[in-house]
Structure formats: C-alpha cells, structure tokens
C-alpha positions in Angstrom: -44.5 28.6 41.5 -41.6 29.1 43.6 -39.6 32.2 43.5 -36.0 32.1 42.1 -33.1 32.9 44.6 -30.2 34.1 42.5 -27.1 34.5 44.3 -24.6 36.6 42.5 -21.2 35.9 44.4 -17.7 36.1 44.1 -17.2 32.6 45.7 -13.5 32.6 46.2 -12.4 36.1 46.8 -15.7 38.3 48.1 -15.5 38.3 52.0 -19.5 38.9 52.5 -20.1 36.3 50.1 -18.3 33.7 52.1 -19.6 34.9 55.3 -23.2 34.6 53.9 -22.6 31.3 52.7 -21.2 30.1 55.9 -23.5 31.8 58.3 -26.8 31.3 56.1 -26.7 29.1 53.0 -24.6 26.2 54.5 -26.8 25.7 57.3 -29.2 22.9 57.6 -32.0 25.5 58.7 -31.6 27.2 55.2 -31.4 24.2 53.5 -34.7 22.8 54.6 -36.3 26.4 54.1 -34.8 26.4 50.5 -36.2 23.1 49.6 -39.6 24.3 50.5 -39.8 27.8 49.4 -37.4 28.8 46.6 -35.4 27.3 43.3 -31.5 28.0 44.0 -29.5 29.6 41.4 -25.9 30.8 42.2 -24.4 33.1 39.7 -20.7 33.2 40.3 -18.0 35.5 39.7 -14.8 33.8 40.8 -11.2 35.2 40.2 -9.1 32.3 41.1 -11.2 29.8 38.8 -11.7 30.3 35.0 -15.5 29.4 34.3 -16.2 27.8 30.9 -16.8 30.5 28.4 -20.9 29.6 27.8 -21.5 29.9 31.7 -19.4 33.0 32.0 -21.6 34.7 29.3 -24.7 33.6 30.9 -23.6 34.9 34.4 -22.6 38.2 32.8 -26.0 38.4 30.8 -28.0 37.8 34.2 -25.8 40.5 36.1 -26.4 42.8 33.3 -30.3 42.2 33.2 -30.8 42.7 37.0 -27.9 45.7 37.1 -25.8 43.9 39.8 -23.1 46.3 40.9 -21.6 44.4 43.8 -21.5 41.1 45.8 -23.0 39.6 47.3 -26.3 40.5 45.6 -29.3 38.5 46.2 -32.3 38.7 43.7 -35.7 37.0 44.1 -37.5 36.5 40.8 -40.8 35.0 39.8 -40.9 32.2 37.0 -40.9 34.5 34.3 -37.8 36.2 35.8 -39.3 39.4 36.8 -37.5 40.7 40.0 -39.5 40.5 43.3 -36.9 41.7 45.7 -33.5 42.4 46.2 -30.9 42.5 49.0 -27.3 40.9 50.3 -25.9 39.9 53.4 -27.9 40.5 56.7 -26.8 39.7 60.2 -28.8 37.4 62.6 -28.2 34.0 60.9 -30.4 31.8 58.7 -33.8 32.5 60.6 -33.5 36.4 60.5 -32.2 36.1 56.8 -35.1 33.9 55.6 -37.7 36.0 57.4 -36.1 39.0 55.6 -36.3 37.2 52.4 -40.2 36.3 52.6 -40.9 40.0 53.6 -39.9 41.1 50.4 -42.0 39.0 48.2 -45.4 40.0 47.0 -48.1 39.0 49.3 -50.4 36.2 48.0 -54.1 37.2 47.8 
C-alpha cells in the first residue's frame, strides 16, 4: 500500500540530481522516512556508464509512460502505476523535501 518513489536521474552527470541525492536521499532522516513511507525505485540515465540493454529499455519505457522531460524528476505512483504527484529538487533538506512529497499524495479517507 506504499507509494512508489521513482527517481528519474542522471546519476553521473546531472548536477541537480547529484545535489538532491547528497542533500536528501543520502541522509539518515530520508532513509528512515523512506523505509516507513515509500518503495524506492531509481530510474537512471547515466552518460559515463552503459546500462545493460534490458535495464535501459525498462528505464526508457518508464520515462515515456510518465512523460519525463528533464532530470531530476520524481514521480510518486500507487501500486498500480497511477501517478499521484511529481516534482524534483527542492531546497530545505530532507525534512522539507519529505513534507512536500507527502503533501502531494491523495488524502486517505
């Protein structure tokens, strides 16, 4: 029942992606939050490392499905793949980022 957090990233070349990873995703606060709240999925588009063809095809398919046009793009989806919200880098560190993430999810009745 947890949302899927899809991180569309250019891990080895995208400055904002690297900044988001360092300031949010690599923190203990985020790791603890994520373990309770989401299923993590990194959808990477590196330039310096070649991905296996099958993985690249899967990443391309997901990027097309969610109309990803730039990096970083963070998509939250339900267990059926329906998009709940979308955003990217945001200042303020992991507490501000996770609050913004949860604010975009549908409210439970």
